[in-house]
GUNUVO-650650 format. One record per residue (C-alpha): residue number from 1; residue in three letters; x, y, z. Coordinates in pm, 1 decimal, always signed. Layout:
{r NUM,Ala,{X,Y,Z}}
...
// end
This chain:
{r 1,Unk,{-3248.0,+2804.8,-1747.1}}
{r 2,Unk,{-3404.8,+2747.4,-1405.7}}
{r 3,Unk,{-3570.9,+2427.9,-1526.1}}
{r 4,Unk,{-3245.3,+2297.0,-1673.2}}
{r 5,Unk,{-3066.0,+2355.4,-1344.9}}
{r 6,Unk,{-3284.7,+2095.2,-1173.9}}
{r 7,Unk,{-3232.9,+1825.3,-1438.8}}
{r 8,Unk,{-2933.5,+1598.1,-1473.6}}
{r 9,Unk,{-2743.6,+1598.5,-1801.4}}
{r 10,Unk,{-2731.6,+1266.3,-1991.8}}
{r 11,Unk,{-2470.6,+1038.5,-1834.1}}
{r 12,Unk,{-2423.1,+1265.2,-1530.6}}
{r 13,Unk,{-2590.2,+1276.0,-1193.2}}
{r 14,Unk,{-2673.9,+1567.9,-973.6}}
{r 15,Unk,{-2519.5,+1570.1,-625.7}}
{r 16,Unk,{-2715.2,+1340.2,-396.1}}
{r 17,Unk,{-2883.2,+1154.4,-687.0}}
{r 18,Unk,{-2781.4,+835.7,-863.9}}
{r 19,Unk,{-2798.7,+744.4,-1230.4}}
{r 20,Unk,{-3074.2,+495.6,-1318.1}}
{r 21,Unk,{-2953.4,+142.1,-1251.9}}
{r 22,Unk,{-2645.8,+248.7,-1051.4}}
{r 23,Unk,{-2605.4,+159.9,-681.1}}
{r 24,Unk,{-2653.1,+434.0,-426.8}}
{r 25,Unk,{-2323.4,+545.6,-275.7}}
{r 26,Unk,{-2277.1,+781.2,+18.7}}
{r 27,Unk,{-2203.9,+1133.5,-99.5}}
{r 28,Unk,{-1854.9,+1266.7,-26.0}}
{r 29,Unk,{-1761.0,+1628.3,-39.4}}
{r 30,Unk,{-1421.7,+1792.5,-45.2}}
{r 31,Unk,{-1271.8,+1951.3,+263.1}}
{r 32,Unk,{-1304.5,+1891.8,+634.8}}
{r 33,Unk,{-1654.1,+1743.6,+619.4}}
{r 34,Unk,{-1531.9,+1451.3,+411.5}}
{r 35,Unk,{-1246.7,+1377.0,+650.3}}
{r 36,Unk,{-980.4,+1403.5,+380.4}}
{r 37,Unk,{-743.8,+1603.8,+597.8}}
{r 38,Unk,{-823.2,+1437.7,+930.5}}
{r 39,Unk,{-575.0,+1198.0,+1087.6}}
{r 40,Unk,{-645.4,+964.9,+1373.0}}
{r 41,Unk,{-423.6,+1041.4,+1670.7}}
{r 42,Unk,{-397.2,+833.4,+1984.3}}
{r 43,Unk,{-523.8,+971.4,+2312.5}}
{r 44,Unk,{-171.1,+976.6,+2458.0}}
{r 45,Unk,{-26.8,+1163.1,+2161.2}}
{r 46,Unk,{-306.0,+1418.9,+2181.5}}
{r 47,Unk,{-252.8,+1456.9,+2557.6}}
{r 48,Unk,{+123.9,+1491.2,+2512.6}}
{r 49,Unk,{+75.8,+1762.2,+2250.3}}
{r 50,Unk,{-169.6,+1946.8,+2474.7}}
{r 51,Unk,{+70.9,+1937.1,+2772.0}}
{r 52,Unk,{+397.2,+2003.4,+2586.7}}
{r 53,Unk,{+255.1,+2214.4,+2304.2}}
{r 54,Unk,{+325.2,+2172.0,+1931.2}}
{r 55,Unk,{+671.2,+2056.3,+1821.7}}
{r 56,Unk,{+933.4,+2326.5,+1773.7}}
{r 57,Unk,{+1188.9,+2325.0,+1488.4}}
{r 58,Unk,{+1420.5,+2161.7,+1425.2}}
{r 59,Unk,{+1176.5,+1872.6,+1396.4}}
{r 60,Unk,{+1275.8,+1510.9,+1453.4}}
{r 61,Unk,{+1125.9,+1403.6,+1117.2}}
{r 62,Unk,{+1145.8,+1583.9,+780.9}}
{r 63,Unk,{+843.8,+1790.8,+680.0}}
{r 64,Unk,{+666.5,+1675.0,+366.3}}
{r 65,Unk,{+601.2,+1842.3,+32.4}}
{r 66,Unk,{+353.6,+2125.5,+68.5}}
{r 67,Unk,{+494.6,+2258.6,+395.3}}
{r 68,Unk,{+537.5,+2638.3,+373.9}}
{r 69,Unk,{+902.6,+2620.5,+487.7}}
{r 70,Unk,{+987.3,+2422.1,+171.1}}
{r 71,Unk,{+824.1,+2679.9,-55.5}}
{r 72,Unk,{+1024.3,+2985.6,+51.3}}
{r 73,Unk,{+1389.0,+3076.9,+5.3}}
{r 74,Unk,{+1620.3,+2983.6,+292.0}}
{r 75,Unk,{+1804.5,+3267.3,+464.8}}
{r 76,Unk,{+2180.9,+3283.0,+504.6}}
{r 77,Unk,{+2322.5,+3211.5,+848.9}}
{r 78,Unk,{+2451.3,+3536.7,+997.8}}
{r 79,Unk,{+2804.1,+3562.5,+1144.9}}
{r 80,Unk,{+2647.0,+3609.0,+1490.7}}
{r 81,Unk,{+2476.1,+3269.4,+1462.0}}
{r 82,Unk,{+2796.0,+3081.5,+1375.7}}
{r 83,Unk,{+2906.2,+2861.3,+1663.1}}
{r 84,Unk,{+2594.2,+2948.4,+1863.0}}
{r 85,Unk,{+2375.7,+2694.6,+2046.9}}
{r 86,Unk,{+2094.9,+2713.5,+1788.3}}
{r 87,Unk,{+2329.2,+2618.1,+1504.8}}
{r 88,Unk,{+2481.9,+2334.4,+1709.8}}
{r 89,Unk,{+2132.9,+2206.5,+1791.2}}
{r 90,Unk,{+2037.7,+2224.7,+1422.8}}
{r 91,Unk,{+2353.2,+2037.0,+1316.2}}
{r 92,Unk,{+2283.1,+1762.9,+1571.7}}
{r 93,Unk,{+1922.3,+1733.8,+1447.5}}
{r 94,Unk,{+2040.3,+1707.3,+1085.1}}
{r 95,Unk,{+2293.2,+1437.0,+1176.6}}
{r 96,Unk,{+2028.3,+1243.1,+1372.8}}
{r 97,Unk,{+1785.2,+1277.9,+1081.9}}
{r 98,Unk,{+2042.0,+1135.5,+840.6}}
{r 99,Unk,{+2114.9,+841.3,+1066.3}}
{r 100,Unk,{+1751.0,+758.8,+1139.9}}
{r 101,Unk,{+1654.0,+740.0,+772.0}}
{r 102,Unk,{+1806.5,+591.1,+458.2}}
{r 103,Unk,{+1909.5,+927.9,+313.8}}
{r 104,Unk,{+2244.5,+1080.2,+225.5}}
{r 105,Unk,{+2161.7,+1448.0,+261.3}}
{r 106,Unk,{+1923.4,+1664.3,+460.2}}
{r 107,Unk,{+1869.5,+2040.3,+464.2}}
{r 108,Unk,{+1760.5,+2269.0,+746.5}}
{r 109,Unk,{+1429.7,+2364.3,+574.1}}
{r 110,Unk,{+1337.0,+1995.1,+569.6}}
{r 111,Unk,{+1344.1,+2007.0,+951.1}}
{r 112,Unk,{+1142.1,+2328.6,+960.1}}
{r 113,Unk,{+1432.6,+2576.1,+989.4}}
{r 114,Unk,{+1452.8,+2820.1,+693.0}}
{r 115,Unk,{+1833.5,+2854.1,+696.1}}
{r 116,Unk,{+2102.8,+2766.4,+440.9}}
{r 117,Unk,{+2243.9,+2464.5,+624.3}}
{r 118,Unk,{+2294.2,+2123.4,+468.6}}
{r 119,Unk,{+2428.7,+1795.0,+605.9}}
{r 120,Unk,{+2544.9,+1488.0,+414.4}}
{r 121,Unk,{+2705.0,+1157.8,+510.9}}
{r 122,Unk,{+2763.6,+816.4,+356.1}}
{r 123,Unk,{+2918.1,+571.1,+603.9}}
{r 124,Unk,{+3090.5,+257.3,+466.5}}
{r 125,Unk,{+2815.8,+19.3,+587.7}}
{r 126,Unk,{+2545.8,+216.5,+409.2}}
{r 127,Unk,{+2759.7,+259.3,+97.3}}
{r 128,Unk,{+2797.5,-121.4,+78.1}}
{r 129,Unk,{+2418.0,-155.0,+36.9}}
{r 130,Unk,{+2437.7,-5.5,-313.0}}
{r 131,Unk,{+2487.6,-261.8,-591.7}}
{r 132,Unk,{+2855.1,-278.8,-697.5}}
{r 133,Unk,{+2768.2,-194.0,-1059.3}}
{r 134,Unk,{+2586.2,+122.4,-950.3}}
{r 135,Unk,{+2873.3,+223.4,-718.5}}
{r 136,Unk,{+3123.0,+182.3,-1000.2}}
{r 137,Unk,{+2914.1,+357.7,-1267.2}}
{r 138,Unk,{+2839.2,+660.8,-1047.9}}
{r 139,Unk,{+3166.7,+657.1,-849.8}}
{r 140,Unk,{+2985.4,+629.0,-518.1}}
{r 141,Unk,{+3230.1,+623.1,-227.4}}
{r 142,Unk,{+3179.0,+661.6,+148.9}}
{r 143,Unk,{+3241.3,+1001.2,+306.1}}
{r 144,Unk,{+3221.4,+1134.5,+663.9}}
{r 145,Unk,{+2955.8,+1367.8,+799.5}}
{r 146,Unk,{+2973.6,+1715.9,+653.4}}
{r 147,Unk,{+2761.7,+2005.8,+776.9}}
{r 148,Unk,{+2776.2,+2295.5,+530.9}}
{r 149,Unk,{+2666.2,+2643.6,+637.6}}
{r 150,Unk,{+2577.9,+2890.4,+360.1}}
{r 151,Unk,{+2693.7,+2650.4,+86.8}}
{r 152,Unk,{+2753.4,+2758.2,-273.5}}
{r 153,Unk,{+2749.1,+2523.9,-571.9}}
{r 154,Unk,{+2941.2,+2553.7,-897.9}}
{r 155,Unk,{+2893.0,+2318.5,-1193.3}}
{r 156,Unk,{+3221.3,+2169.9,-1318.4}}
{r 157,Unk,{+3087.5,+1927.0,-1579.3}}
{r 158,Unk,{+2750.3,+1991.4,-1743.7}}
{r 159,Unk,{+2707.8,+1635.0,-1869.6}}
{r 160,Unk,{+2403.5,+1474.8,-1710.2}}
{r 161,Unk,{+2395.0,+1140.2,-1535.0}}
{r 162,Unk,{+2065.2,+983.9,-1427.6}}
{r 163,Unk,{+2026.9,+761.4,-1124.0}}
{r 164,Unk,{+1766.1,+646.2,-873.5}}
{r 165,Unk,{+1701.1,+902.8,-605.6}}
{r 166,Unk,{+1452.6,+959.1,-325.9}}
{r 167,Unk,{+1372.9,+1251.5,-99.5}}
{r 168,Unk,{+1297.1,+1246.6,+272.7}}
{r 169,Unk,{+1030.8,+1514.3,+212.6}}
{r 170,Unk,{+845.6,+1298.9,-42.9}}
{r 171,Unk,{+804.1,+987.9,+170.2}}
{r 172,Unk,{+768.4,+661.3,-19.7}}
{r 173,Unk,{+852.1,+805.4,-362.5}}
{r 174,Unk,{+1164.0,+773.9,-573.7}}
{r 175,Unk,{+1252.8,+853.2,-933.1}}
{r 176,Unk,{+1541.1,+861.2,-1177.4}}
{r 177,Unk,{+1678.6,+1214.8,-1148.1}}
{r 178,Unk,{+1928.3,+1377.2,-1389.8}}
{r 179,Unk,{+2223.2,+1547.1,-1217.8}}
{r 180,Unk,{+2538.9,+1717.7,-1342.2}}
{r 181,Unk,{+2834.5,+1482.8,-1360.0}}
{r 182,Unk,{+3058.6,+1705.1,-1147.5}}
{r 183,Unk,{+2989.6,+1997.6,-915.3}}
{r 184,Unk,{+3195.5,+2183.7,-658.2}}
{r 185,Unk,{+3025.1,+2265.9,-328.5}}
{r 186,Unk,{+3195.6,+2514.6,-100.5}}
{r 187,Unk,{+3110.9,+2676.6,+231.0}}
{r 188,Unk,{+3292.8,+2905.3,+475.0}}
{r 189,Unk,{+3483.5,+2705.7,+738.9}}
{r 190,Unk,{+3264.3,+2647.7,+1043.2}}
{r 191,Unk,{+3351.0,+2435.7,+1344.9}}
{r 192,Unk,{+3048.3,+2234.2,+1457.8}}
{r 193,Unk,{+3108.0,+1922.9,+1664.9}}
{r 194,Unk,{+2865.2,+1637.3,+1596.1}}
{r 195,Unk,{+2906.0,+1280.5,+1725.8}}
{r 196,Unk,{+3035.3,+1038.7,+1458.8}}
{r 197,Unk,{+2814.4,+776.5,+1296.6}}
{r 198,Unk,{+2799.2,+459.1,+1509.9}}
{r 199,Unk,{+2985.2,+162.3,+1356.9}}
// end
């Protein structure tokens, strides 16, 4: 057994050794030593982070798949939080996130806040970018900004319709996603003032 441990199996190489006739390549390991999870950051960005500290939610950009906040269940917004400065700040961050990126909807967990808050908007100029055939087939129409607090969803029509869809938390990826043909989304009335989308 000990002798076999020092020999390579046919067609396989031991770490740090090459197969006969194959070029020598630098060994790479998994983890920090290989640099897989290291990102280059400019001096000024590193200095800014050291002076100001790490960013605080709500973040300016959506977190990506794998972030712990996307893995847990979002908490309901309490009555004491309604109309408070934190909720107004969150609503403004969601609206800014929608307008900075080509997305129609954004949730609070995507900005690092584990609360049941969702924002959606489709201004006329952005709606016009969809091909007319797609707009007609899926009944896509513009709608104003809506910020829903503690939303609930009810399926009205279980037929599935499939269309192209992306996600701000899976940057650079899109797929054809099946969705129910009709749903009803409701939320308790909440007054949150957010600036309208610029023309």
